[in-house]
N, CA, C, O and the ligand as a Tripos MOL2 file, in Angstrom:
@<TRIPOS>MOLECULE
protein
  273   271    69     0     0
PROTEIN
NO_CHARGES

@<TRIPOS>ATOM
      1 N         153.2190   24.4020  -74.4060 N.3       1 MET1
      2 CA        153.4320   25.5620  -73.5340 C.3       1 MET1
      3 C         152.8600   26.8020  -74.2020 C.2       1 MET1
      4 O         153.0410   27.0110  -75.4010 O.2       1 MET1
      5 N         152.2010   27.5870  -73.4520 N.am      2 PRO2
      6 CA        151.5050   28.7650  -74.0170 C.3       2 PRO2
      7 C         152.4950   29.8390  -74.4420 C.2       2 PRO2
      8 O         153.3970   30.2240  -73.6980 O.2       2 PRO2
      9 N         152.2960   30.2940  -75.6370 N.am      3 LEU3
     10 CA        153.1570   31.3670  -76.1150 C.3       3 LEU3
     11 C         152.4420   32.6970  -75.8830 C.2       3 LEU3
     12 O         151.5150   33.0720  -76.6000 O.2       3 LEU3
     13 N         152.9070   33.3770  -74.8690 N.am      4 GLY4
     14 CA        152.2880   34.6710  -74.5880 C.3       4 GLY4
     15 C         152.9000   35.7440  -75.4550 C.2       4 GLY4
     16 O         153.7980   35.4870  -76.2570 O.2       4 GLY4
     17 N         152.4090   36.9240  -75.2830 N.am      5 PRO5
     18 CA        152.9720   38.0450  -76.0370 C.3       5 PRO5
     19 C         154.4060   38.3150  -75.6060 C.2       5 PRO5
     20 O         154.7790   38.0700  -74.4590 O.2       5 PRO5
     21 N         155.1830   38.8100  -76.5130 N.am      6 ARG6
     22 CA        156.5910   39.1040  -76.2060 C.3       6 ARG6
     23 C         156.8560   40.5920  -76.3970 C.2       6 ARG6
     24 O         156.2840   41.2610  -77.2570 O.2       6 ARG6
     25 N         157.7370   41.0550  -75.5620 N.am      7 CYS7
     26 CA        158.1300   42.4550  -75.6730 C.3       7 CYS7
     27 C         158.8320   42.6710  -77.0120 C.2       7 CYS7
     28 O         159.8060   41.9830  -77.3160 O.2       7 CYS7
     29 N         158.3510   43.6090  -77.8020 N.am      8 PRO8
     30 CA        158.9630   43.8530  -79.1110 C.3       8 PRO8
     31 C         160.3630   44.4450  -78.9830 C.2       8 PRO8
     32 O         161.1130   44.4890  -79.9590 O.2       8 PRO8
     33 N         160.7080   44.8870  -77.8100 N.am      9 ILE9
     34 CA        162.0180   45.5110  -77.6320 C.3       9 ILE9
     35 C         163.0480   44.4840  -77.1770 C.2       9 ILE9
     36 O         164.0930   44.3220  -77.8070 O.2       9 ILE9
     37 N         162.7490   43.7930  -76.0800 N.am     10 CYS10
     38 CA        163.7650   42.8950  -75.5310 C.3      10 CYS10
     39 C         163.3810   41.4320  -75.7050 C.2      10 CYS10
     40 O         164.1360   40.5360  -75.3270 O.2      10 CYS10
     41 N         162.2130   41.1960  -76.2750 N.am     11 LYS11
     42 CA        161.7740   39.8420  -76.6180 C.3      11 LYS11
     43 C         161.4780   38.9830  -75.3960 C.2      11 LYS11
     44 O         161.3670   37.7610  -75.4990 O.2      11 LYS11
     45 N         161.3540   39.6150  -74.2640 N.am     12 LYS12
     46 CA        161.0080   38.8340  -73.0840 C.3      12 LYS12
     47 C         159.5010   38.6880  -73.0080 C.2      12 LYS12
     48 O         158.7610   39.5120  -73.5460 O.2      12 LYS12
     49 N         159.0490   37.6430  -72.3420 N.am     13 PRO13
     50 CA        157.6070   37.4540  -72.1830 C.3      13 PRO13
     51 C         156.9730   38.6550  -71.4810 C.2      13 PRO13
     52 O         157.5650   39.2550  -70.5840 O.2      13 PRO13
     53 N         155.7920   38.9790  -71.8990 N.am     14 VAL14
     54 CA        155.1080   40.1440  -71.3590 C.3      14 VAL14
     55 C         153.8870   39.7040  -70.5760 C.2      14 VAL14
     56 O         153.1890   38.7720  -70.9750 O.2      14 VAL14
     57 N         153.6340   40.3580  -69.4840 N.am     15 LEU15
     58 CA        152.4540   40.0430  -68.6970 C.3      15 LEU15
     59 C         151.1910   40.3900  -69.4840 C.2      15 LEU15
     60 O         151.2110   41.1710  -70.4350 O.2      15 LEU15
     61 N         150.1130   39.7860  -69.0520 N.am     16 ALA16
     62 CA        148.8450   40.0530  -69.7230 C.3      16 ALA16
     63 C         148.5100   41.5410  -69.6410 C.2      16 ALA16
     64 O         148.9240   42.2500  -68.7240 O.2      16 ALA16
     65 N         147.7660   41.9680  -70.6050 N.am     17 ARG17
     66 CA        147.4590   43.3890  -70.6930 C.3      17 ARG17
     67 C         146.7970   43.9190  -69.4210 C.2      17 ARG17
     68 O         147.0490   45.0430  -68.9870 O.2      17 ARG17
     69 N         145.9490   43.0800  -68.8410 N.am     18 SER18
     70 CA        145.2100   43.5250  -67.6630 C.3      18 SER18
     71 C         146.1290   43.7480  -66.4710 C.2      18 SER18
     72 O         145.8070   44.4940  -65.5460 O.2      18 SER18
     73 N         147.2870   43.0800  -66.5120 N.am     19 LYS19
     74 CA        148.2090   43.2160  -65.3770 C.3      19 LYS19
     75 C         149.4040   44.0810  -65.7000 C.2      19 LYS19
     76 O         150.2690   44.3270  -64.8590 O.2      19 LYS19
     77 N         149.4300   44.5330  -66.9270 N.am     20 ASN20
     78 CA        150.6370   45.2100  -67.3540 C.3      20 ASN20
     79 C         150.3130   46.5420  -68.0110 C.2      20 ASN20
     80 O         149.9070   46.5820  -69.1720 O.2      20 ASN20
     81 N         150.4880   47.6200  -67.2790 N.am     21 PRO21
     82 CA        150.1730   48.9560  -67.8210 C.3      21 PRO21
     83 C         151.0800   49.3270  -68.9760 C.2      21 PRO21
     84 O         150.7840   50.2440  -69.7410 O.2      21 PRO21
     85 N         152.1750   48.6170  -69.0980 N.am     22 SER22
     86 CA        153.1250   48.9530  -70.1620 C.3      22 SER22
     87 C         152.9190   48.1000  -71.4020 C.2      22 SER22
     88 O         153.6730   48.1960  -72.3700 O.2      22 SER22
     89 N         151.8840   47.2600  -71.3610 N.am     23 TYR23
     90 CA        151.5840   46.4010  -72.5040 C.3      23 TYR23
     91 C         151.5940   47.1990  -73.7980 C.2      23 TYR23
     92 O         151.1080   48.3300  -73.7930 O.2      23 TYR23
     93 N         152.1050   46.6950  -74.8850 N.am     24 PRO24
     94 CA        152.6250   45.3410  -75.0850 C.3      24 PRO24
     95 C         154.1090   45.2020  -74.7480 C.2      24 PRO24
     96 O         154.7670   44.2710  -75.2140 O.2      24 PRO24
     97 N         154.6210   46.0950  -73.9660 N.am     25 PHE25
     98 CA        156.0270   45.9890  -73.5940 C.3      25 PHE25
     99 C         156.1310   45.3530  -72.2250 C.2      25 PHE25
    100 O         155.1520   45.2910  -71.4800 O.2      25 PHE25
    101 N         157.3300   44.8770  -71.8950 N.am     26 CYS26
    102 CA        157.4910   44.1710  -70.6370 C.3      26 CYS26
    103 C         157.5010   45.1550  -69.4870 C.2      26 CYS26
    104 O         157.2280   44.7770  -68.3480 O.2      26 CYS26
    105 N         157.8020   46.3770  -69.7580 N.am     27 GLY27
    106 CA        157.8530   47.3390  -68.6660 C.3      27 GLY27
    107 C         158.0200   48.7520  -69.1780 C.2      27 GLY27
    108 O         158.0770   49.0070  -70.3810 O.2      27 GLY27
    109 N         158.0970   49.6540  -68.2280 N.am     28 ASP28
    110 CA        158.1870   51.0610  -68.5870 C.3      28 ASP28
    111 C         159.4270   51.3600  -69.4150 C.2      28 ASP28
    112 O         159.4260   52.2120  -70.3040 O.2      28 ASP28
    113 N         160.4800   50.6290  -69.0920 N.am     29 ARG29
    114 CA        161.7440   50.9220  -69.7530 C.3      29 ARG29
    115 C         161.6480   50.6640  -71.2560 C.2      29 ARG29
    116 O         162.0380   51.4930  -72.0780 O.2      29 ARG29
    117 N         161.1200   49.4930  -71.5840 N.am     30 CYS30
    118 CA        161.0320   49.1500  -72.9910 C.3      30 CYS30
    119 C         160.0080   50.0370  -73.6950 C.2      30 CYS30
    120 O         160.1420   50.3560  -74.8760 O.2      30 CYS30
    121 N         159.0060   50.4160  -72.9530 N.am     31 ARG31
    122 CA        158.0300   51.3170  -73.5660 C.3      31 ARG31
    123 C         158.7080   52.6430  -73.9070 C.2      31 ARG31
    124 O         158.4600   53.2400  -74.9550 O.2      31 ARG31
    125 N         159.5610   53.0800  -73.0010 N.am     32 ALA32
    126 CA        160.2910   54.3270  -73.2360 C.3      32 ALA32
    127 C         161.2350   54.1740  -74.4200 C.2      32 ALA32
    128 O         161.4010   55.0950  -75.2190 O.2      32 ALA32
    129 N         161.8500   53.0070  -74.5230 N.am     33 VAL33
    130 CA        162.7490   52.7630  -75.6490 C.3      33 VAL33
    131 C         161.9840   52.8650  -76.9450 C.2      33 VAL33
    132 O         162.4450   53.4670  -77.9150 O.2      33 VAL33
    133 N         160.7900   52.2580  -76.9480 N.am     34 ASP34
    134 CA        159.9890   52.2890  -78.1600 C.3      34 ASP34
    135 C         159.5880   53.7180  -78.4840 C.2      34 ASP34
    136 O         159.6050   54.1380  -79.6410 O.2      34 ASP34
    137 N         159.2280   54.4540  -77.4480 N.am     35 LEU35
    138 CA        158.8480   55.8470  -77.6590 C.3      35 LEU35
    139 C         160.0220   56.6230  -78.2280 C.2      35 LEU35
    140 O         159.8660   57.4670  -79.1100 O.2      35 LEU35
    141 N         161.1950   56.3180  -77.7050 N.am     36 GLY36
    142 CA        162.3890   56.9920  -78.2050 C.3      36 GLY36
    143 C         162.6180   56.6970  -79.6700 C.2      36 GLY36
    144 O         163.0730   57.5550  -80.4250 O.2      36 GLY36
    145 N         162.2990   55.4700  -80.0680 N.am     37 MET37
    146 CA        162.4450   55.1180  -81.4780 C.3      37 MET37
    147 C         161.5080   55.9560  -82.3190 C.2      37 MET37
    148 O         161.8660   56.4530  -83.3870 O.2      37 MET37
    149 N         160.3060   56.0990  -81.8100 N.am     38 TRP38
    150 CA        159.3460   56.9030  -82.5580 C.3      38 TRP38
    151 C         159.8720   58.3110  -82.7190 C.2      38 TRP38
    152 O         159.8580   58.8780  -83.8120 O.2      38 TRP38
    153 N         160.3370   58.8660  -81.6160 N.am     39 LEU39
    154 CA        160.8090   60.2400  -81.6630 C.3      39 LEU39
    155 C         162.0400   60.3430  -82.5360 C.2      39 LEU39
    156 O         162.3020   61.3790  -83.1490 O.2      39 LEU39
    157 N         162.7970   59.2510  -82.5870 N.am     40 GLY40
    158 CA        164.0110   59.2570  -83.3870 C.3      40 GLY40
    159 C         163.7530   58.8830  -84.8290 C.2      40 GLY40
    160 O         164.6780   58.7220  -85.6250 O.2      40 GLY40
    161 N         162.4740   58.7480  -85.1510 N.am     41 GLU41
    162 CA        162.0650   58.4640  -86.5260 C.3      41 GLU41
    163 C         162.5020   57.0870  -86.9970 C.2      41 GLU41
    164 O         162.5130   56.8110  -88.1960 O.2      41 GLU41
    165 N         162.8640   56.2180  -86.0510 N.am     42 GLU42
    166 CA        163.2330   54.8760  -86.4620 C.3      42 GLU42
    167 C         162.0190   54.1710  -87.0660 C.2      42 GLU42
    168 O         162.1190   53.3860  -88.0090 O.2      42 GLU42
    169 N         160.8800   54.4890  -86.4800 N.am     43 TYR43
    170 CA        159.6520   53.8470  -86.9320 C.3      43 TYR43
    171 C         158.8550   54.7990  -87.8010 C.2      43 TYR43
    172 O         157.6290   54.7140  -87.8690 O.2      43 TYR43
    173 N         159.5260   55.6660  -88.4360 N.am     44 ARG44
    174 CA        158.8510   56.7010  -89.1870 C.3      44 ARG44
    175 C         157.8770   56.0650  -90.1840 C.2      44 ARG44
    176 O         158.2450   55.2070  -90.9860 O.2      44 ARG44
    177 N         156.6570   56.5070  -90.1050 N.am     45 VAL45
    178 CA        155.6600   55.9820  -91.0250 C.3      45 VAL45
    179 C         155.8280   56.6650  -92.3740 C.2      45 VAL45
    180 O         155.8040   57.8920  -92.4720 O.2      45 VAL45
    181 N         155.9960   55.8690  -93.3890 N.am     46 PRO46
    182 CA        156.1840   56.4440  -94.7150 C.3      46 PRO46
    183 C         154.9390   57.1770  -95.1690 C.2      46 PRO46
    184 O         153.8680   56.5850  -95.2930 O.2      46 PRO46
    185 N         155.0820   58.4310  -95.4100 N.am     47 ALA47
    186 CA        153.9400   59.1990  -95.8910 C.3      47 ALA47
    187 C         153.7730   58.9250  -97.3770 C.2      47 ALA47
    188 O         154.6690   58.3980  -98.0370 O.2      47 ALA47
    189 N         152.6300   59.2880  -97.8770 N.am     48 GLY48
    190 CA        152.3840   59.0620  -99.2990 C.3      48 GLY48
    191 C         153.4290   59.7910 -100.1180 C.2      48 GLY48
    192 O         153.4050   61.0170 -100.2200 O.2      48 GLY48
    193 N         154.3360   59.0440 -100.6960 N.am     49 SER49
    194 CA        155.4200   59.6860 -101.4300 C.3      49 SER49
    195 C         154.9920   60.0140 -102.8520 C.2      49 SER49
    196 O         155.7120   60.6950 -103.5820 O.2      49 SER49
    197 N         153.8350   59.5360 -103.2370 N.am     50 ALA50
    198 CA        153.3740   59.7790 -104.5960 C.3      50 ALA50
    199 C         152.8940   61.2240 -104.7310 C.2      50 ALA50
    200 O         153.1740   61.9110 -105.7140 O.2      50 ALA50
    201 N         152.1630   61.6540 -103.7090 N.am     51 ASP51
    202 CA        151.6530   63.0220 -103.7580 C.3      51 ASP51
    203 C         152.4510   63.9170 -102.8230 C.2      51 ASP51
    204 O         152.1420   64.0170 -101.6350 O.2      51 ASP51
    205 N         153.4410   64.5440 -103.3410 N.am     52 GLU52
    206 CA        154.2170   65.4410 -102.4990 C.3      52 GLU52
    207 C         153.7490   66.8590 -102.7560 C.2      52 GLU52
    208 O         154.0120   67.4550 -103.8000 O.2      52 GLU52
    209 N         153.0490   67.3700 -101.7700 N.am     53 GLN53
    210 CA        152.5120   68.7130 -101.9430 C.3      53 GLN53
    211 C         153.4630   69.7580 -101.3900 C.2      53 GLN53
    212 O         153.4800   70.9100 -101.8220 O.2      53 GLN53
    213 N         154.2490   69.3210 -100.4250 N.am     54 GLU54
    214 CA        155.1920   70.2610  -99.8350 C.3      54 GLU54
    215 C         156.3900   70.4550 -100.7620 C.2      54 GLU54
    216 O         156.7870   69.5550 -101.5020 O.2      54 GLU54
    217 N         156.9310   71.6250 -100.6970 N.am     55 ASP55
    218 CA        158.1720   71.8220 -101.4330 C.3      55 ASP55
    219 C         159.2500   70.9560 -100.8050 C.2      55 ASP55
    220 O         159.2280   70.6880  -99.6040 O.2      55 ASP55
    221 N         160.1560   70.5390 -101.5980 N.am     56 GLU56
    222 CA        161.2070   69.6910 -101.0640 C.3      56 GLU56
    223 C         162.1210   70.4860 -100.1480 C.2      56 GLU56
    224 O         162.7630   71.4580 -100.5460 O.2      56 GLU56
    225 N         162.1490   70.0340  -98.9210 N.am     57 VAL57
    226 CA        163.0120   70.6970  -97.9540 C.3      57 VAL57
    227 C         164.2470   69.8370  -97.7360 C.2      57 VAL57
    228 O         164.1400   68.6560  -97.4060 O.2      57 VAL57
    229 N         165.3940   70.4210  -97.9170 N.am     58 PRO58
    230 CA        166.6260   69.6530  -97.6770 C.3      58 PRO58
    231 C         166.7300   69.2700  -96.2190 C.2      58 PRO58
    232 O         166.8690   70.1240  -95.3440 O.2      58 PRO58
    233 N         166.6610   67.9770  -95.9690 N.am     59 LEU59
    234 CA        166.7410   67.5230  -94.5890 C.3      59 LEU59
    235 C         168.1910   67.3600  -94.1770 C.2      59 LEU59
    236 O         169.0280   66.8760  -94.9390 O.2      59 LEU59
    237 N         168.4610   67.7750  -92.9650 N.am     60 PRO60
    238 CA        169.8050   67.5330  -92.4270 C.3      60 PRO60
    239 C         170.0210   66.0380  -92.3220 C.2      60 PRO60
    240 O         169.3560   65.3640  -91.5360 O.2      60 PRO60
    241 N         170.9140   65.5350  -93.0810 N.am     61 LYS61
    242 CA        171.0790   64.0900  -93.1390 C.3      61 LYS61
    243 C         172.3870   63.6860  -92.4820 C.2      61 LYS61
    244 O         173.4530   64.2490  -92.7330 O.2      61 LYS61
    245 N         172.2500   62.6950  -91.6400 N.am     62 ASP62
    246 CA        173.4590   62.1940  -90.9920 C.3      62 ASP62
    247 C         174.2330   61.3420  -91.9780 C.2      62 ASP62
    248 O         173.6920   60.4070  -92.5680 O.2      62 ASP62
    249 N         175.4470   61.6580  -92.1450 N.am     63 GLY63
    250 CA        176.2860   60.8640  -93.0340 C.3      63 GLY63
    251 C         176.4730   59.4860  -92.4510 C.2      63 GLY63
    252 O         176.3640   59.2810  -91.2420 O.2      63 GLY63
    253 N         176.7560   58.5460  -93.3280 N.am     64 PRO64
    254 CA        176.9710   57.1550  -92.8900 C.3      64 PRO64
    255 C         178.2140   57.0420  -92.0060 C.2      64 PRO64
    256 O         178.3380   56.1220  -91.1970 O.2      64 PRO64
    257 N         179.1120   57.9810  -92.1750 N.am     65 GLU65
    258 CA        180.3160   57.9340  -91.3580 C.3      65 GLU65
    259 C         180.1790   58.9050  -90.2050 C.2      65 GLU65
    260 O         180.3230   60.1180  -90.3600 O.2      65 GLU65
    261 N         179.8960   58.3360  -89.0410 N.am     66 GLY66
    262 CA        179.6950   59.1860  -87.8850 C.3      66 GLY66
    263 C         180.9940   59.5620  -87.2040 C.2      66 GLY66
    264 O         181.2900   59.1220  -86.0930 O.2      66 GLY66
    265 N         181.7450   60.3690  -87.8840 N.am     67 ASP67
    266 CA        182.9940   60.7980  -87.2800 C.3      67 ASP67
    267 C         182.7320   61.9210  -86.2990 C.2      67 ASP67
    268 O         182.4630   63.0540  -86.6980 O.2      67 ASP67
    269 N         182.8090   61.6160  -85.0460 N.am     68 ALA68
    270 CA        182.5070   62.6520  -84.0660 C.3      68 ALA68
    271 C         183.7630   62.9450  -83.2460 C.2      68 ALA68
    272 O         183.7350   63.7930  -82.3550 O.2      68 ALA68
    273 ZN        161.1490   44.5560  -72.7960 Zn       69 ZN69
@<TRIPOS>BOND
     1     1     2 1
     2     2     3 1
     3     3     4 2
     4     3     5 am
     5     5     6 1
     6     6     7 1
     7     7     8 2
     8     7     9 am
     9     9    10 1
    10    10    11 1
    11    11    12 2
    12    11    13 am
    13    13    14 1
    14    14    15 1
    15    15    16 2
    16    15    17 am
    17    17    18 1
    18    18    19 1
    19    19    20 2
    20    19    21 am
    21    21    22 1
    22    22    23 1
    23    23    24 2
    24    23    25 am
    25    25    26 1
    26    26    27 1
    27    27    28 2
    28    27    29 am
    29    29    30 1
    30    30    31 1
    31    31    32 2
    32    31    33 am
    33    33    34 1
    34    34    35 1
    35    35    36 2
    36    35    37 am
    37    37    38 1
    38    38    39 1
    39    39    40 2
    40    39    41 am
    41    41    42 1
    42    42    43 1
    43    43    44 2
    44    43    45 am
    45    45    46 1
    46    46    47 1
    47    47    48 2
    48    47    49 am
    49    49    50 1
    50    50    51 1
    51    51    52 2
    52    51    53 am
    53    53    54 1
    54    54    55 1
    55    55    56 2
    56    55    57 am
    57    57    58 1
    58    58    59 1
    59    59    60 2
    60    59    61 am
    61    61    62 1
    62    62    63 1
    63    63    64 2
    64    63    65 am
    65    65    66 1
    66    66    67 1
    67    67    68 2
    68    67    69 am
    69    69    70 1
    70    70    71 1
    71    71    72 2
    72    71    73 am
    73    73    74 1
    74    74    75 1
    75    75    76 2
    76    75    77 am
    77    77    78 1
    78    78    79 1
    79    79    80 2
    80    79    81 am
    81    81    82 1
    82    82    83 1
    83    83    84 2
    84    83    85 am
    85    85    86 1
    86    86    87 1
    87    87    88 2
    88    87    89 am
    89    89    90 1
    90    90    91 1
    91    91    92 2
    92    91    93 am
    93    93    94 1
    94    94    95 1
    95    95    96 2
    96    95    97 am
    97    97    98 1
    98    98    99 1
    99    99   100 2
   100    99   101 am
   101   101   102 1
   102   102   103 1
   103   103   104 2
   104   103   105 am
   105   105   106 1
   106   106   107 1
   107   107   108 2
   108   107   109 am
   109   109   110 1
   110   110   111 1
   111   111   112 2
   112   111   113 am
   113   113   114 1
   114   114   115 1
   115   115   116 2
   116   115   117 am
   117   117   118 1
   118   118   119 1
   119   119   120 2
   120   119   121 am
   121   121   122 1
   122   122   123 1
   123   123   124 2
   124   123   125 am
   125   125   126 1
   126   126   127 1
   127   127   128 2
   128   127   129 am
   129   129   130 1
   130   130   131 1
   131   131   132 2
   132   131   133 am
   133   133   134 1
   134   134   135 1
   135   135   136 2
   136   135   137 am
   137   137   138 1
   138   138   139 1
   139   139   140 2
   140   139   141 am
   141   141   142 1
   142   142   143 1
   143   143   144 2
   144   143   145 am
   145   145   146 1
   146   146   147 1
   147   147   148 2
   148   147   149 am
   149   149   150 1
   150   150   151 1
   151   151   152 2
   152   151   153 am
   153   153   154 1
   154   154   155 1
   155   155   156 2
   156   155   157 am
   157   157   158 1
   158   158   159 1
   159   159   160 2
   160   159   161 am
   161   161   162 1
   162   162   163 1
   163   163   164 2
   164   163   165 am
   165   165   166 1
   166   166   167 1
   167   167   168 2
   168   167   169 am
   169   169   170 1
   170   170   171 1
   171   171   172 2
   172   171   173 am
   173   173   174 1
   174   174   175 1
   175   175   176 2
   176   175   177 am
   177   177   178 1
   178   178   179 1
   179   179   180 2
   180   179   181 am
   181   181   182 1
   182   182   183 1
   183   183   184 2
   184   183   185 am
   185   185   186 1
   186   186   187 1
   187   187   188 2
   188   187   189 am
   189   189   190 1
   190   190   191 1
   191   191   192 2
   192   191   193 am
   193   193   194 1
   194   194   195 1
   195   195   196 2
   196   195   197 am
   197   197   198 1
   198   198   199 1
   199   199   200 2
   200   199   201 am
   201   201   202 1
   202   202   203 1
   203   203   204 2
   204   203   205 am
   205   205   206 1
   206   206   207 1
   207   207   208 2
   208   207   209 am
   209   209   210 1
   210   210   211 1
   211   211   212 2
   212   211   213 am
   213   213   214 1
   214   214   215 1
   215   215   216 2
   216   215   217 am
   217   217   218 1
   218   218   219 1
   219   219   220 2
   220   219   221 am
   221   221   222 1
   222   222   223 1
   223   223   224 2
   224   223   225 am
   225   225   226 1
   226   226   227 1
   227   227   228 2
   228   227   229 am
   229   229   230 1
   230   230   231 1
   231   231   232 2
   232   231   233 am
   233   233   234 1
   234   234   235 1
   235   235   236 2
   236   235   237 am
   237   237   238 1
   238   238   239 1
   239   239   240 2
   240   239   241 am
   241   241   242 1
   242   242   243 1
   243   243   244 2
   244   243   245 am
   245   245   246 1
   246   246   247 1
   247   247   248 2
   248   247   249 am
   249   249   250 1
   250   250   251 1
   251   251   252 2
   252   251   253 am
   253   253   254 1
   254   254   255 1
   255   255   256 2
   256   255   257 am
   257   257   258 1
   258   258   259 1
   259   259   260 2
   260   259   261 am
   261   261   262 1
   262   262   263 1
   263   263   264 2
   264   263   265 am
   265   265   266 1
   266   266   267 1
   267   267   268 2
   268   267   269 am
   269   269   270 1
   270   270   271 1
   271   271   272 2
@<TRIPOS>SUBSTRUCTURE
     1 MET1         2 RESIDUE 1 A MET
     2 PRO2         6 RESIDUE 1 A PRO
     3 LEU3        10 RESIDUE 1 A LEU
     4 GLY4        14 RESIDUE 1 A GLY
     5 PRO5        18 RESIDUE 1 A PRO
     6 ARG6        22 RESIDUE 1 A ARG
     7 CYS7        26 RESIDUE 1 A CYS
     8 PRO8        30 RESIDUE 1 A PRO
     9 ILE9        34 RESIDUE 1 A ILE
    10 CYS10       38 RESIDUE 1 A CYS
    11 LYS11       42 RESIDUE 1 A LYS
    12 LYS12       46 RESIDUE 1 A LYS
    13 PRO13       50 RESIDUE 1 A PRO
    14 VAL14       54 RESIDUE 1 A VAL
    15 LEU15       58 RESIDUE 1 A LEU
    16 ALA16       62 RESIDUE 1 A ALA
    17 ARG17       66 RESIDUE 1 A ARG
    18 SER18       70 RESIDUE 1 A SER
    19 LYS19       74 RESIDUE 1 A LYS
    20 ASN20       78 RESIDUE 1 A ASN
    21 PRO21       82 RESIDUE 1 A PRO
    22 SER22       86 RESIDUE 1 A SER
    23 TYR23       90 RESIDUE 1 A TYR
    24 PRO24       94 RESIDUE 1 A PRO
    25 PHE25       98 RESIDUE 1 A PHE
    26 CYS26      102 RESIDUE 1 A CYS
    27 GLY27      106 RESIDUE 1 A GLY
    28 ASP28      110 RESIDUE 1 A ASP
    29 ARG29      114 RESIDUE 1 A ARG
    30 CYS30      118 RESIDUE 1 A CYS
    31 ARG31      122 RESIDUE 1 A ARG
    32 ALA32      126 RESIDUE 1 A ALA
    33 VAL33      130 RESIDUE 1 A VAL
    34 ASP34      134 RESIDUE 1 A ASP
    35 LEU35      138 RESIDUE 1 A LEU
    36 GLY36      142 RESIDUE 1 A GLY
    37 MET37      146 RESIDUE 1 A MET
    38 TRP38      150 RESIDUE 1 A TRP
    39 LEU39      154 RESIDUE 1 A LEU
    40 GLY40      158 RESIDUE 1 A GLY
    41 GLU41      162 RESIDUE 1 A GLU
    42 GLU42      166 RESIDUE 1 A GLU
    43 TYR43      170 RESIDUE 1 A TYR
    44 ARG44      174 RESIDUE 1 A ARG
    45 VAL45      178 RESIDUE 1 A VAL
    46 PRO46      182 RESIDUE 1 A PRO
    47 ALA47      186 RESIDUE 1 A ALA
    48 GLY48      190 RESIDUE 1 A GLY
    49 SER49      194 RESIDUE 1 A SER
    50 ALA50      198 RESIDUE 1 A ALA
    51 ASP51      202 RESIDUE 1 A ASP
    52 GLU52      206 RESIDUE 1 A GLU
    53 GLN53      210 RESIDUE 1 A GLN
    54 GLU54      214 RESIDUE 1 A GLU
    55 ASP55      218 RESIDUE 1 A ASP
    56 GLU56      222 RESIDUE 1 A GLU
    57 VAL57      226 RESIDUE 1 A VAL
    58 PRO58      230 RESIDUE 1 A PRO
    59 LEU59      234 RESIDUE 1 A LEU
    60 PRO60      238 RESIDUE 1 A PRO
    61 LYS61      242 RESIDUE 1 A LYS
    62 ASP62      246 RESIDUE 1 A ASP
    63 GLY63      250 RESIDUE 1 A GLY
    64 PRO64      254 RESIDUE 1 A PRO
    65 GLU65      258 RESIDUE 1 A GLU
    66 GLY66      262 RESIDUE 1 A GLY
    67 ASP67      266 RESIDUE 1 A ASP
    68 ALA68      270 RESIDUE 1 A ALA
    69 ZN69       273 GROUP 0 **** ****
């Protein structure tokens, strides 16, 4: 059985790229989820940490305990 591409978000089979404007996602929803991850820095690309030219800026860090 042919193993087609799978949605990286929900792992469902994805239509061929030519038929699927949301490729490689199964649909707009998962594409939006992925975009949200990007914006949320989940997929943050590690910048070259060896050469830090910027001054260290204290980032607002979410504590592990999300007491809200
Ligand atoms: Zn999906």
